[in-house]
C-alpha positions in Angstrom: 5.8 -35.0 58.6 5.0 -32.4 55.6 7.3 -33.0 53.0 8.0 -30.5 49.6 10.4 -30.4 46.8 11.7 -27.1 46.1 13.5 -27.2 42.9 14.7 -24.3 42.8 17.0 -24.6 46.6 20.1 -24.3 44.4 22.6 -24.1 46.8 23.2 -23.8 51.0 22.0 -20.4 51.2 19.1 -21.2 49.9 18.2 -23.8 52.5 18.7 -21.7 54.9 16.0 -18.6 53.7 13.8 -21.4 53.1 14.0 -23.2 57.0 14.6 -19.7 58.7 10.3 -19.0 56.7 9.9 -22.7 58.7 10.8 -22.1 61.5 9.6 -18.0 61.7 6.2 -20.0 61.2 6.8 -22.8 63.5 9.8 -22.6 66.1 8.9 -25.6 67.4 9.0 -27.1 63.8 12.6 -29.3 63.5 12.9 -28.9 59.6 14.7 -31.2 57.5 16.9 -30.2 54.2 18.6 -32.8 51.3 19.8 -30.8 49.2 20.8 -33.5 46.8 17.1 -34.5 46.6 15.9 -31.2 46.9 13.6 -31.4 48.8 12.5 -30.2 52.9 10.6 -32.6 55.5 8.9 -30.8 58.3 7.5 -31.9 61.6 5.4 -29.5 63.4 4.5 -28.0 66.5 1.3 -26.3 65.3 1.0 -24.9 61.5 -1.0 -26.4 58.6 0.4 -27.6 55.1 -0.4 -25.1 53.8 0.8 -22.6 55.6 4.6 -24.0 55.5 3.9 -24.0 51.5 3.1 -19.9 51.7 6.5 -19.3 54.0 8.6 -20.8 51.3 6.7 -19.7 48.8 6.4 -16.4 50.4 10.9 -16.7 51.0 10.4 -16.6 47.4 10.9 -20.5 45.7 7.9 -22.8 44.4 7.0 -25.7 46.7 5.8 -28.9 45.7 3.9 -31.3 48.2 5.4 -34.7 48.4 2.9 -37.6 49.3 3.1 -38.8 52.4 4.8 -42.6 52.2 1.7 -45.8 52.8 3.5 -47.8 54.4 1.2 -51.2 54.8 2.0 -54.0 57.4 -0.3 -57.0 58.1 -1.0 -60.4 59.1 -3.7 -61.9 57.5 -4.4 -65.7 58.3 -5.9 -67.5 55.2 -6.9 -71.2 55.4 -5.6 -73.1 53.3 -8.0 -75.6 51.3 -6.0 -78.7 51.7 -6.1 -78.5 55.4 
């Protein structure tokens, strides 16, 4: 997933313009917009993150990349000293 903050996305019309631009770039991409957090999340089918950022910029908006969320899940078997 690719995520951007688009702080100058103030209305549903702005969001629609951004979605239209992203879909024109990658028709198979899944695009989610959250107006409350000014975020755009994209599941691309082929395009690279920099191409999406450029498409948002060409539509007249400023996109700032959001780093991916990392999750760490593992089990470690550590013997205790008193065993």
